[in-house]
Residue, then its C-alpha position, 0 to 999 in steps of 0.5 A: x497888539x495896538x489899535x486906535x481908539x478916540x474915547x473910553x466912556x464909563x458907566x454907560x447905560x444905552x450900549x447894551x445891558x446894565x452898567x457898561x464900559x464903552x470903548x470907541x474904535x477910530x475909523x470907519x468904512x462908511x461916511x454917513x451924512x448924519x454921523x454924530x461922531x465925526x471925529x470917528x471917521x478918520x483912522x488918524x488922530x485929529x485936532x479938535x478946536x474950540x475957538x471960543x475958549x482960546x485966550x491967545x496966550x501963544x502957548x501952543x506957538x511955543x511948544x510947536x516943532x514946526x513953529x506953525x501953530x500961530x495963525x492957523x488955530x483959528x481955523x481947525x480944518x487948516x490946522x489938520x491940513x498943515x499938521x502931519x505930526x499931531x504930536x499933541x504937544x500944542x493940545x498939552x500945553x494949552x492952559x484953556x482946553x481949547x485944543x483936543x486931540x481925538x485919537x490915540x494908540x493903545x494896546x489890548x492890555x491898556x483897554x482891558x486894564x481900564x475895562x477891568x476897573x469897573x468889573x464890580x458894576x458889571x457883576x452887580x448890574x448885569x453889564x459889561x463892555x461894549x465896542x463901538x465906533x467909528x466901525x469896530x470892524x475896520x479894526x478887526x484883528x484888534x477888535x477881536x483880541x479885545x473882545x476875546x480877552x474880555x470874554x475869557x475873563x467872564x465880561x459880557x461883550x457887545x459889538x455895535x456895528x454898521x454891518x459893513x465889512x467882510x463876512x469872514x471877519x464877522x464869523x470869526x469874531x461872532x464867538x467872542x460877542x455876547x450881544x450884537x448891536x446892529x445898526x439899521x440905518x436905511x432900508x433902500x439900496x439907492x439911498x443907503x449908498x447916497x448917504x453912507x457910501x456903502x452897499x446895503x446888501x453887504x450889510x444884510x448878507x453879513x446879518x444873515x450870516x451872523x444870525x445863522x450862528x445863533x448870536x443874540x442881536x438887537x436892532x437899532x433903527x436910525x430915524x431922521x424924518x427927512x429921510x425915513x419918512x419917504x415912501x417905503x422906507x418904513x415898509x422895508x424896515x418892518x420887512x426886515x424886522x419881521x425876517x428876524x422876529x426873535x430879535x429885539x429892536x428900538x428907534x434911535x431918533x436923530x440928534x444934532x450933538x455932533x455939529x459941535x464936533x464938527x464945528x471943532x473939526x472945521x466941517x460943515x454943519x448937518x441940516x437934518x432936523x431932530x424928530x418930535x417924540x410923536x414922530x418917533x413913536x409913530x415910525x416906531x409903530x410903523x415898523x412894528x415896534x410897540 
C-alpha cells in the first residue's frame, strides 16, 4: 500500500510524549486561512521555488522534458499551473537548491523502515511515531496501515487531526492510536466554516465518538488574537474543555513561519499577527488552562 507524504521529521519533541518521528501526510479536506503548512493542502506534489537562490544557470531548462522551464521559474504559481508532470528532474538538477518538490509516494514499509531507525530513542524517552498532515484521515486506509504496523511493533503512536472526516473511519483507526492530538481550531460554527471551509458539528461528533472508546486525547487549541479574542469564542472553548475534563489541553499560539512556504508556492501572505506571550497566557487562563 502506498500513500503521499511531504516530510518525515526526526527527533521531534512537540508532537506527543518523548522523542518522536513525525510523518506528514499530504492532502487536507480543510483550507484553513492560517495554515502554516500550505504545501500540505494539495494531495499532489508541488514545486516550491526560492527565487533568491536562483543563479540563472539553466540546468532546469536542460533537463525539462517539456522544455518550458525557462522564463516561468520566476513565478512558482505559474510553474505549478504549467507543469503537470512534476517529474522532479528540474529540482534534482538545480545546483543552488532553489527548487524543491513537496510530496512523494511511499509505501508503508518505506515509512516503517525509517521510523524504526529511531526505535532506541523511543524506548529511552517514552517517545514514538506521530502521524500529522495535512489531515491524515484524508488518506485513512494508508494512515491506518502505518499506525497498525507501528502499533504491532510496540511503537507508541500519536495521530494529529482536525477531527474532520467520517465517523466510521475514526472508530476503525482508534484501536491503533495511543494518543490523539486533537486540534481545536475555532469554537464558532459560522466562523469555523468561514475560515476553514469545514463543519464544526462534524468535528464535535467525531470527538464524542472517539472519546467514547476510552481513547487518550490531548487538545491543541489554536490562538490567533484577531479571531479567538472575539466575543464568545473563549467561553465556547472553555465549555468544550469542561465537557472532557480528563483530557489535557494546551494553547498553540499562531506563528508566521508558514509565510516563507507560501512565498515559495506563489501564494499570498497571511496577515494575521502573532500573539504576545501575555495574550496567549491570558487566553489560556480564560479557557481554563493553568
